[in-house]
C-alpha positions, 0 to 999 in steps of 0.5 A: 964717897968720903962726903955726904951726897945730896940730890940723890936719884935712882932710875932704870933704863926700862922701868924709869924712876925707882920709888919711893924717892931716895933719902934727902942725903946719903952719908959716907958709907951709908946705903939705901935699897929699893925693890920693885916687882913682881914684874912678868918675865919677858921671853928671851934675854932681858938686860936693863941698867940702873943708874944712881946719881948724887951731888956734892958742892955742885958736882955730880957723881954717878954709877950704873949697874946692869941686871940680866935674866932669860925668860924661858919658854918650854915647848916640844911638839910631836907629830905622828903620821900614818901611811897606808900606801908604802910611804908614798903619802903621809896622813896626820890622821889625828881623828878616826877613822883615818885612812882605810886599808885592807886588813893585813896590808902594810902600815907605816908610822912616822914620828917628827919631834921638834923643840919649840922652846927657846932653850936646848932640851935634854933627856929626850924620850919618844914612846908609843904604847902600841909599838917598840920605838927602841930602834929610833935614833933620838937627837939629844940634846935637842937645840931650839928649833931642832927636830928629828924623825923616825919611821917604823914599819911595815906592820900588818894592818889590824882589823877595824878602827885602830887608834894609838897615841905617842908621847915625847918629852924633853927636860930643861933645868928640872922642868919637863916639856911634853906632847902627845899625838894620836894616829888613826887608820881603819883595817877594812875587811870587805865582803858581801853575801847573797842568799837565794831562796826558792818557793814552790807553794806560792810564797808561803815557804822559802827554801835555801835550796843550795843543792839539787834537786831542791824542793 
């Protein structure tokens, strides 16, 4: 204004009156500031509007101005599953032993990556120390709630307990979200052995006697 204002007020649509109270008067061209915070960021889009008023000879003038910020939640999810029945069923198998399958039989793996952020992720990666995933088609950029899958195999089942862990990452504004997930299976090699012995001296000595004539 070109006049001095009195009865000044400063309020916010979310935070209410902003303190400390404004000065008792504000001369032409003069200003004052107030700061509040820190205030924990709210998830997603946040908009609120501040309002200032002042009086001159019974008349009130006012102005308002909004401010915006976006509360980002970064999260990416990876699910690695294993199939030992030619993809008829899939098992999460996070813990040993996982499904058992015959040594040398076919094993498949399925990877599902989901963006659980509220922002789009870029520079998506998917790696596994035990397998080459270069043939997987990655969705990049990956929008909020978006997902993709990759299936690899068949691989010949290795012997015994098998565990390996895959990793996925995605970037937003210089920050990286990541997740890992293991998969387990057990390569079974069933076998049985019998040894039959014979004794002809009242049980003092036993002979394997696989070949005739024996003792």
